[in-house]
C-alpha positions in Angstrom: 1.9 109.8 237.1 -0.4 107.6 235.1 -3.2 109.3 233.3 -5.8 108.5 230.6 -3.6 110.9 228.1 -0.3 109.4 229.1 -1.5 105.8 228.5 -3.3 106.7 225.2 -0.3 108.6 224.0 1.9 105.6 224.8 -0.4 103.1 223.2 -0.7 105.1 220.1 3.0 105.2 219.7 3.0 101.3 220.3 0.5 100.8 217.7 2.5 102.7 214.9 3.3 99.9 212.3 1.9 97.1 214.5 -1.9 97.0 213.4 -2.4 93.8 211.3 -5.5 93.4 208.7 -7.4 91.1 211.1 -7.2 93.3 214.0 -10.8 94.7 214.6 -10.1 96.8 217.9 -7.7 97.5 220.8 -8.9 98.3 224.1 -7.1 99.7 227.1 -7.6 100.1 230.7 -5.5 100.8 233.8 -5.4 101.1 237.6 -2.6 102.2 240.0 -0.6 99.0 239.3 -1.4 97.5 236.0 -2.2 98.4 232.5 -4.8 96.1 230.6 -4.8 95.7 226.8 -7.1 93.7 224.8 -6.9 93.0 221.0 -10.1 91.8 219.1 -9.4 90.1 216.0 -11.8 88.6 213.2 -10.3 85.1 213.1 -9.3 82.5 215.5 -6.5 83.8 218.0 -3.1 82.6 217.1 0.2 82.4 218.9 1.2 85.2 216.4 -1.6 87.3 217.7 -0.6 86.9 221.3 3.2 87.7 220.4 2.1 90.8 218.5 0.2 91.9 221.6 2.9 91.2 223.8 5.2 93.5 221.9 2.8 96.2 222.0 2.5 95.6 225.7 6.1 95.7 226.1 6.3 99.1 224.4 3.8 100.5 226.7 5.4 99.0 229.8 8.6 100.6 228.9 7.0 104.1 229.1 5.8 103.4 232.8 8.6 101.8 235.0 6.6 102.3 238.1 3.8 100.0 236.8 4.0 96.4 238.1 2.2 94.6 235.3 0.5 94.7 232.0 -2.3 92.4 231.3 -2.6 91.3 227.7 -5.8 89.5 226.2 -6.5 88.5 222.8 -10.1 87.5 221.6 -12.1 86.7 218.5 -15.3 88.2 217.9 -17.4 88.4 214.6 -20.2 90.5 216.2 -21.1 93.9 214.5 -18.9 96.5 215.4 -21.6 98.1 217.7 -21.5 94.9 219.6 -17.9 95.4 220.8 -18.3 96.6 224.4 -15.6 98.4 226.7 -16.7 96.9 229.9 -14.1 97.4 232.4 -11.6 98.9 229.9 -11.3 102.8 229.8 -11.7 103.2 225.8 -10.6 102.1 222.4 -7.1 102.9 221.2 -7.9 101.5 217.7 -11.1 100.3 216.1 -11.0 99.5 212.2 -13.8 100.9 209.9 -16.5 98.2 209.4 -19.6 98.7 207.3 -22.7 97.9 209.3 -25.4 95.9 207.2 
């Protein structure tokens, strides 16, 4: 069964050792058929960023064989941390500490 707790535990495990210094946040969402994961970085998105997120997504997907797909998205943002929004995601799995000036 897919629950918020199960997803977040899986995501936290998948993120161990996978967070790079330029990653600002990781957002997670899900429905009955898919898991959604978004990485927000503080520089232009590179192919390596996409590959890193794909590895994280694969780790998560391995925990839920009944899920049909994982949707991965990388985006750049230099907005203040308070401007990062959840939108259709369930919550933040990771958000780095940033001073607001």
